[in-house]
PANU-623990 format. One record per residue (C-alpha): residue number from 1; x, z, y. Coordinates in Angstrom, 1 decimal. Layout:
% PANU-623990
[NUM, [X, Z, Y]]
...
***
This chain:
% PANU-623990
[1, [50.8, -169.3, 75.3]]
[2, [54.4, -169.8, 74.3]]
[3, [55.6, -169.1, 77.8]]
[4, [53.5, -165.9, 77.9]]
[5, [55.1, -164.8, 74.6]]
[6, [58.6, -165.4, 76.0]]
[7, [57.7, -163.6, 79.2]]
[8, [56.4, -160.5, 77.4]]
[9, [59.4, -160.5, 75.1]]
[10, [61.7, -160.6, 78.2]]
[11, [59.9, -157.7, 79.8]]
[12, [60.2, -155.6, 76.6]]
[13, [63.8, -156.5, 76.3]]
[14, [64.4, -155.4, 79.9]]
[15, [62.5, -152.1, 79.3]]
[16, [64.5, -151.5, 76.1]]
[17, [67.8, -152.0, 77.8]]
[18, [66.9, -149.7, 80.7]]
[19, [65.6, -147.0, 78.3]]
[20, [68.8, -147.2, 76.2]]
[21, [71.1, -146.9, 79.2]]
[22, [69.7, -143.4, 80.0]]
[23, [70.8, -142.0, 76.6]]
[24, [74.2, -141.3, 75.3]]
[25, [75.2, -144.0, 72.7]]
[26, [76.0, -142.7, 69.2]]
[27, [79.0, -144.2, 67.5]]
[28, [78.1, -147.3, 65.5]]
[29, [79.2, -148.2, 62.0]]
[30, [81.0, -151.4, 61.0]]
[31, [80.7, -152.7, 57.4]]
[32, [82.3, -155.6, 55.5]]
[33, [80.8, -157.0, 52.3]]
[34, [80.6, -160.2, 50.3]]
[35, [80.5, -162.0, 47.0]]
[36, [81.6, -165.0, 45.0]]
[37, [80.0, -166.7, 42.0]]
[38, [80.9, -169.3, 39.4]]
[39, [78.8, -170.8, 36.7]]
[40, [78.5, -173.1, 33.7]]
[41, [75.2, -174.6, 32.5]]
[42, [74.8, -176.9, 29.5]]
[43, [71.9, -179.4, 29.5]]
[44, [70.2, -180.1, 26.2]]
[45, [69.3, -183.6, 27.5]]
[46, [73.0, -184.4, 27.8]]
[47, [72.5, -186.5, 31.0]]
[48, [74.9, -189.3, 31.6]]
[49, [75.3, -188.2, 35.3]]
[50, [76.2, -184.6, 34.3]]
[51, [73.5, -183.5, 36.7]]
[52, [70.6, -181.1, 36.5]]
[53, [68.8, -182.7, 39.4]]
[54, [66.9, -185.5, 37.6]]
[55, [65.9, -188.7, 39.3]]
[56, [63.7, -189.4, 42.4]]
[57, [63.2, -193.2, 42.6]]
[58, [66.1, -193.8, 44.9]]
[59, [68.8, -192.0, 43.0]]
[60, [69.5, -188.4, 42.4]]
[61, [66.6, -186.0, 42.6]]
[62, [66.4, -182.3, 43.5]]
[63, [65.0, -180.5, 40.5]]
[64, [67.4, -177.6, 41.2]]
[65, [68.4, -176.1, 44.6]]
[66, [72.0, -175.1, 43.9]]
[67, [73.2, -175.1, 40.3]]
[68, [73.3, -178.8, 40.1]]
[69, [76.2, -179.6, 37.7]]
[70, [75.5, -180.0, 34.0]]
[71, [78.1, -179.5, 31.3]]
[72, [80.8, -178.5, 33.7]]
[73, [82.1, -175.4, 35.4]]
[74, [81.1, -175.0, 39.1]]
[75, [81.9, -172.7, 42.0]]
[76, [78.8, -171.5, 43.8]]
[77, [79.2, -169.7, 47.0]]
[78, [81.8, -167.4, 48.7]]
[79, [80.4, -165.0, 51.3]]
[80, [82.1, -162.9, 53.9]]
[81, [79.7, -160.7, 55.8]]
[82, [80.5, -158.4, 58.7]]
[83, [77.8, -156.1, 60.2]]
[84, [77.7, -153.6, 63.0]]
[85, [74.9, -151.0, 63.3]]
[86, [74.1, -148.3, 65.8]]
[87, [71.1, -146.5, 67.1]]
[88, [70.6, -149.3, 69.7]]
[89, [71.9, -152.5, 68.3]]
[90, [72.7, -154.3, 65.0]]
[91, [74.8, -157.5, 64.7]]
[92, [75.4, -159.6, 61.7]]
[93, [78.1, -162.3, 61.2]]
[94, [77.4, -163.8, 57.7]]
[95, [79.7, -166.7, 56.7]]
[96, [79.5, -168.7, 53.5]]
[97, [81.8, -171.3, 52.0]]
[98, [81.6, -173.6, 49.1]]
[99, [79.1, -176.0, 47.6]]
[100, [76.1, -173.7, 47.7]]
[101, [77.0, -172.7, 51.3]]
[102, [76.8, -176.3, 52.4]]
[103, [73.6, -177.0, 50.5]]
[104, [71.9, -173.9, 51.9]]
[105, [72.9, -174.7, 55.5]]
[106, [72.4, -178.5, 55.3]]
[107, [70.7, -178.8, 58.7]]
[108, [73.9, -177.6, 60.4]]
[109, [76.2, -180.3, 59.2]]
[110, [77.8, -182.5, 61.9]]
[111, [79.3, -185.1, 59.6]]
[112, [78.7, -185.9, 56.0]]
[113, [77.7, -183.0, 53.8]]
[114, [80.7, -181.1, 52.6]]
[115, [83.3, -183.0, 54.8]]
[116, [85.6, -181.3, 57.3]]
[117, [84.7, -181.0, 61.0]]
[118, [81.6, -178.8, 61.0]]
[119, [82.3, -175.1, 61.5]]
[120, [78.5, -174.6, 61.8]]
[121, [78.2, -175.2, 58.1]]
[122, [80.0, -171.9, 57.4]]
[123, [77.4, -169.8, 59.4]]
[124, [74.6, -168.6, 57.1]]
[125, [73.5, -165.9, 59.6]]
[126, [74.6, -164.9, 63.0]]
[127, [72.2, -162.7, 65.0]]
[128, [71.9, -159.7, 67.3]]
[129, [69.1, -157.1, 67.0]]
[130, [68.3, -155.0, 70.0]]
[131, [66.4, -151.8, 69.2]]
[132, [64.1, -151.3, 72.3]]
[133, [62.6, -148.2, 70.6]]
[134, [62.3, -146.6, 67.2]]
[135, [59.4, -148.9, 66.5]]
[136, [60.2, -152.1, 68.5]]
[137, [63.2, -154.4, 68.0]]
[138, [64.2, -158.0, 69.0]]
[139, [66.4, -160.3, 67.0]]
[140, [68.1, -163.5, 68.4]]
[141, [70.3, -166.0, 66.6]]
[142, [70.3, -167.7, 63.2]]
[143, [68.7, -165.7, 60.4]]
[144, [67.5, -166.3, 56.9]]
[145, [63.9, -167.2, 56.5]]
[146, [61.3, -164.5, 56.0]]
[147, [59.3, -166.7, 53.7]]
[148, [59.4, -166.4, 49.9]]
[149, [60.5, -164.1, 47.2]]
[150, [64.1, -165.3, 46.6]]
[151, [67.1, -165.5, 48.9]]
[152, [70.3, -167.6, 48.9]]
[153, [72.5, -164.7, 47.8]]
[154, [73.0, -164.7, 44.0]]
[155, [73.6, -160.9, 43.7]]
[156, [70.2, -160.1, 45.2]]
[157, [68.0, -162.4, 43.0]]
[158, [67.4, -161.4, 39.4]]
[159, [67.4, -165.0, 38.2]]
[160, [70.5, -167.1, 39.0]]
[161, [68.8, -170.5, 39.3]]
[162, [66.4, -170.7, 42.2]]
[163, [62.7, -171.4, 42.1]]
[164, [60.9, -174.6, 43.1]]
[165, [59.1, -172.6, 45.8]]
[166, [62.5, -171.6, 47.2]]
[167, [63.8, -175.2, 46.9]]
[168, [60.8, -176.6, 48.8]]
[169, [60.5, -174.0, 51.5]]
[170, [62.6, -173.0, 54.6]]
[171, [66.1, -171.6, 54.1]]
[172, [66.8, -170.3, 57.6]]
[173, [65.6, -170.4, 61.3]]
[174, [67.2, -170.2, 64.7]]
[175, [65.3, -168.5, 67.5]]
[176, [63.9, -165.2, 68.7]]
[177, [61.7, -162.7, 66.9]]
[178, [60.2, -159.3, 67.6]]
[179, [59.3, -156.7, 65.1]]
[180, [57.0, -153.7, 65.6]]
[181, [56.7, -150.9, 63.0]]
[182, [53.3, -149.2, 63.0]]
[183, [54.6, -146.8, 60.4]]
[184, [57.1, -146.8, 57.5]]
[185, [54.3, -148.6, 55.5]]
[186, [53.3, -151.3, 57.9]]
[187, [55.0, -153.7, 60.4]]
[188, [54.4, -156.9, 62.2]]
[189, [57.0, -159.7, 63.1]]
[190, [56.3, -162.6, 65.4]]
[191, [58.8, -165.2, 66.7]]
[192, [59.7, -168.6, 68.1]]
[193, [62.2, -170.8, 66.4]]
[194, [63.6, -174.3, 67.0]]
[195, [62.3, -175.8, 63.8]]
[196, [62.8, -175.6, 60.0]]
[197, [66.4, -175.6, 58.6]]
[198, [68.2, -177.1, 61.6]]
[199, [70.7, -176.0, 64.2]]
[200, [69.4, -178.4, 66.8]]
[201, [65.8, -178.7, 68.0]]
[202, [64.7, -182.2, 67.2]]
[203, [61.9, -182.1, 69.7]]
[204, [60.8, -180.0, 72.7]]
[205, [58.3, -178.0, 70.7]]
[206, [59.0, -174.6, 69.1]]
[207, [57.8, -173.3, 65.7]]
[208, [55.8, -170.0, 65.4]]
[209, [56.8, -167.6, 62.7]]
[210, [55.1, -164.4, 61.6]]
[211, [55.1, -161.7, 58.9]]
[212, [52.8, -158.8, 58.3]]
[213, [54.2, -156.1, 55.9]]
[214, [52.3, -153.3, 54.4]]
[215, [52.8, -150.9, 51.4]]
[216, [49.5, -149.7, 49.9]]
[217, [51.2, -147.1, 47.7]]
[218, [54.7, -146.0, 47.0]]
[219, [56.6, -148.8, 45.2]]
[220, [54.2, -151.5, 46.1]]
[221, [55.2, -153.9, 48.9]]
[222, [53.2, -156.8, 50.3]]
[223, [54.4, -159.5, 52.7]]
[224, [52.1, -162.0, 54.4]]
[225, [54.3, -164.8, 55.8]]
[226, [53.7, -168.0, 57.9]]
[227, [55.4, -170.7, 59.9]]
[228, [53.6, -173.4, 61.9]]
[229, [55.7, -176.0, 63.6]]
[230, [55.6, -179.6, 64.9]]
[231, [58.7, -181.1, 63.2]]
[232, [58.2, -184.7, 64.4]]
[233, [60.9, -186.8, 66.1]]
[234, [58.9, -190.0, 66.3]]
[235, [55.5, -191.5, 65.9]]
[236, [54.3, -192.7, 62.5]]
[237, [53.2, -196.3, 62.8]]
[238, [51.0, -198.6, 60.8]]
[239, [52.4, -201.8, 59.3]]
[240, [51.0, -203.7, 62.3]]
[241, [52.9, -201.5, 64.7]]
[242, [50.1, -199.4, 66.0]]
[243, [50.5, -195.6, 66.1]]
[244, [49.0, -193.9, 63.1]]
[245, [50.1, -190.4, 64.0]]
[246, [51.5, -189.5, 67.4]]
[247, [54.6, -187.3, 67.4]]
[248, [52.6, -184.9, 69.5]]
[249, [50.0, -184.4, 66.8]]
[250, [52.3, -184.0, 63.8]]
[251, [52.2, -180.6, 62.1]]
[252, [54.1, -178.7, 59.4]]
[253, [52.7, -175.3, 58.2]]
[254, [53.3, -173.0, 55.3]]
[255, [51.6, -169.7, 54.4]]
[256, [53.2, -167.4, 51.9]]
[257, [52.4, -164.2, 49.9]]
[258, [55.2, -162.2, 48.4]]
[259, [54.5, -158.9, 46.7]]
[260, [56.6, -156.5, 44.5]]
[261, [55.7, -153.5, 42.5]]
[262, [58.1, -151.1, 40.8]]
[263, [55.8, -149.9, 38.1]]
[264, [58.3, -147.5, 36.6]]
[265, [62.0, -146.8, 37.2]]
[266, [62.7, -149.5, 34.5]]
[267, [59.8, -152.0, 34.8]]
[268, [59.4, -154.3, 37.8]]
[269, [56.8, -157.0, 38.7]]
[270, [56.8, -159.6, 41.5]]
[271, [54.6, -162.4, 42.7]]
[272, [55.2, -165.3, 45.1]]
[273, [52.4, -167.7, 46.1]]
[274, [52.6, -170.4, 48.8]]
[275, [50.5, -173.1, 50.3]]
[276, [51.8, -175.7, 52.7]]
[277, [50.7, -178.9, 54.4]]
[278, [52.3, -181.7, 56.5]]
[279, [51.0, -184.5, 58.7]]
[280, [53.1, -187.0, 60.6]]
[281, [56.9, -187.3, 60.9]]
[282, [59.3, -184.6, 59.6]]
[283, [62.5, -184.5, 61.6]]
[284, [62.9, -188.2, 61.8]]
[285, [62.6, -189.1, 58.1]]
[286, [58.9, -190.1, 58.2]]
[287, [55.8, -188.5, 56.9]]
[288, [52.2, -188.9, 55.8]]
[289, [49.5, -190.4, 58.0]]
[290, [46.9, -188.0, 56.6]]
[291, [47.5, -184.3, 55.8]]
[292, [49.3, -183.8, 52.5]]
[293, [49.3, -180.4, 50.7]]
[294, [51.7, -178.6, 48.4]]
[295, [51.8, -175.2, 46.8]]
[296, [52.8, -173.0, 43.9]]
[297, [52.8, -169.6, 42.3]]
[298, [55.7, -167.7, 40.6]]
[299, [55.4, -164.5, 38.6]]
[300, [58.5, -162.3, 38.1]]
[301, [59.1, -159.4, 35.7]]
[302, [62.2, -157.6, 34.6]]
[303, [63.0, -154.5, 32.5]]
[304, [66.2, -152.3, 32.7]]
[305, [67.0, -151.3, 29.1]]
[306, [70.1, -149.4, 30.4]]
[307, [71.8, -148.9, 33.7]]
[308, [74.1, -151.8, 32.7]]
[309, [71.7, -154.3, 31.0]]
[310, [68.4, -155.7, 31.9]]
[311, [66.2, -158.8, 31.0]]
[312, [63.9, -160.7, 33.3]]
[313, [61.6, -163.7, 33.2]]
[314, [60.1, -166.0, 35.8]]
[315, [57.1, -168.3, 35.3]]
[316, [56.4, -170.8, 38.0]]
[317, [54.0, -173.7, 38.7]]
[318, [54.5, -176.0, 41.7]]
[319, [52.2, -178.9, 42.8]]
[320, [53.6, -181.6, 45.1]]
[321, [51.4, -184.5, 43.9]]
[322, [50.6, -185.2, 47.5]]
[323, [54.3, -186.1, 47.9]]
[324, [54.9, -184.2, 51.2]]
[325, [57.9, -182.3, 49.8]]
[326, [61.0, -183.5, 47.9]]
[327, [59.8, -182.6, 44.4]]
[328, [59.1, -186.0, 42.9]]
[329, [59.2, -187.8, 39.5]]
[330, [61.8, -190.4, 38.5]]
[331, [59.8, -193.1, 40.2]]
[332, [59.8, -191.2, 43.6]]
[333, [56.1, -190.2, 43.4]]
[334, [54.9, -186.7, 44.1]]
[335, [54.8, -184.6, 41.0]]
[336, [54.0, -181.1, 39.6]]
[337, [56.2, -178.9, 37.5]]
[338, [55.9, -175.8, 35.3]]
[339, [59.1, -173.8, 34.8]]
[340, [60.1, -170.8, 32.6]]
[341, [63.4, -169.0, 33.3]]
[342, [64.7, -166.1, 31.2]]
[343, [67.8, -164.3, 32.7]]
[344, [69.9, -161.4, 31.5]]
[345, [71.7, -159.0, 33.9]]
[346, [74.9, -157.4, 32.7]]
[347, [76.8, -155.1, 35.0]]
[348, [80.5, -154.6, 34.3]]
[349, [83.8, -154.5, 36.1]]
[350, [83.3, -151.0, 37.6]]
[351, [79.9, -152.2, 39.0]]
[352, [81.4, -155.1, 40.9]]
[353, [80.7, -157.9, 38.4]]
[354, [77.3, -159.3, 37.4]]
[355, [77.0, -161.6, 34.3]]
[356, [73.8, -163.6, 34.2]]
[357, [73.1, -165.5, 31.0]]
[358, [70.1, -167.8, 31.6]]
[359, [67.8, -170.2, 29.8]]
[360, [65.5, -172.4, 31.9]]
[361, [62.9, -175.0, 30.9]]
[362, [61.3, -177.4, 33.4]]
[363, [58.4, -179.6, 32.5]]
[364, [57.3, -182.3, 35.0]]
[365, [54.0, -184.2, 35.1]]
[366, [55.8, -187.5, 34.7]]
[367, [59.3, -188.7, 33.7]]
[368, [62.0, -187.0, 35.7]]
[369, [65.1, -186.4, 33.7]]
[370, [67.6, -188.8, 32.1]]
[371, [69.1, -188.6, 28.7]]
[372, [72.6, -189.7, 27.6]]
[373, [71.2, -193.0, 26.3]]
[374, [69.6, -193.8, 29.7]]
[375, [66.0, -193.1, 28.6]]
[376, [63.8, -190.7, 30.6]]
[377, [61.8, -187.6, 29.7]]
[378, [59.5, -185.2, 31.4]]
[379, [61.4, -182.0, 30.5]]
[380, [64.8, -180.4, 30.8]]
[381, [66.3, -177.3, 29.2]]
[382, [69.5, -175.7, 30.4]]
[383, [71.4, -172.8, 29.0]]
[384, [74.4, -171.1, 30.6]]
[385, [76.0, -168.2, 32.4]]
[386, [76.9, -167.2, 35.9]]
[387, [79.5, -164.6, 36.9]]
[388, [79.2, -162.9, 40.2]]
[389, [81.7, -160.6, 41.9]]
[390, [80.4, -158.5, 44.7]]
[391, [81.9, -155.9, 47.0]]
***
C-alpha cells in the first residue's frame, strides 16, 4: 500500500513538472519575516526550583511546554523565516533560535539539548511545495504538524502559554504529503512521514498522516486530523525476558478535531478535541504492553474590544491516567488536569509589538507542584506578561 502511494505520488509529480514546463513561468515573490519574544511569569506557589514544570517522579515534570521558568525573566524564541512563492512552487526556510526553539525541535538534537554542535536544532521548517495544478500540490521536507489548534509561533496563538493538548501531541514531521483542493471550502491531505518529532527514522516503517478540511459556512472552518505510526525501536519484554509486544506490532495513533468560528468581526470561538493511543515501545524509551489511551478537549474564545485590545480565555481538560504520555503527577503516575487561561492581547509599537498579560490555573488529579517549603500541592497559578516583536 505504501509503495503504491509513493508510486502514484511520483507519477503525479512527473505529470505536474511536465505540465508546468509548457507554460511561461510568472515571476515569484520572496518574503522575509520573523519574531522574537520574552516573558516573565510569577508563580503563586513560589517553587524552590523556580520552575513551572512541577514534578514527575524522577525529577522535573512537563506541566508547561515552553514557558518553564518561574519568577525570572526568560527569552522564548527568535525566528527568521524566508519564503519564496510563485505560480508553480513554494519554498520555506524557517529557522528558530533560543530555548523555545530547542524545546520545539527536540528530536533533531545531536548532542545534549541546547549545546553547540547541532545545526538541525535551528530548523523549524524547511520544505518545498510543488504545485502540479491549481488543485493538486506536493510538499517534501520538514514541516509543522497539521494536528491541533495551537502552533509553536507566539504571535499566531492568542494565549501565550501552550495547551496540554499541544504539549502532548506532535510538533513537526519530516516526509512527503499531497494536498488536493476540491473547492475553496474542502480539501484533503495525505502523506508519509518518518515518525513523530524526529529527524531520523528510528525504524524502517513510515507514519501515515491525513487531514480533511471543510467549511460549512463562511467563517466556520473544520479540520479532521490523524496520524498513525509504528514508533517502536525495540520489543517490549516481560520480566522473564519473553516478548510482550513485538516491535512490529507496536502502534501510536492520534485523531484530532480542530474547528474555529468567527461569529462576528469581534467575537471568535474555537475548539480542539483529540484522542490518542499507544501500544508497545515509543522511539526506544519503552511503552505499555496493552493499549493505553489519552485525550482532551480545549475550548477557546476571544473578543476584540478595539483594534488594539482584546481578551481571550481557554478552558482545557486532558486525561492521561493511562500513563502513555508525559503528563504525570509528582509520583510519576499518569494523571489528568483541568486548566483555565485568561490572556489579554495589546497591540502597540506601530503594530509590531504584542503584549500578552496572562493568568493560568492548572489543577491536577494528584499532587504535582512544589511549594517553597518543599510540600506538594495539586494546583498551580501563574501570572505574568509576554512581549512579542514581529515583522
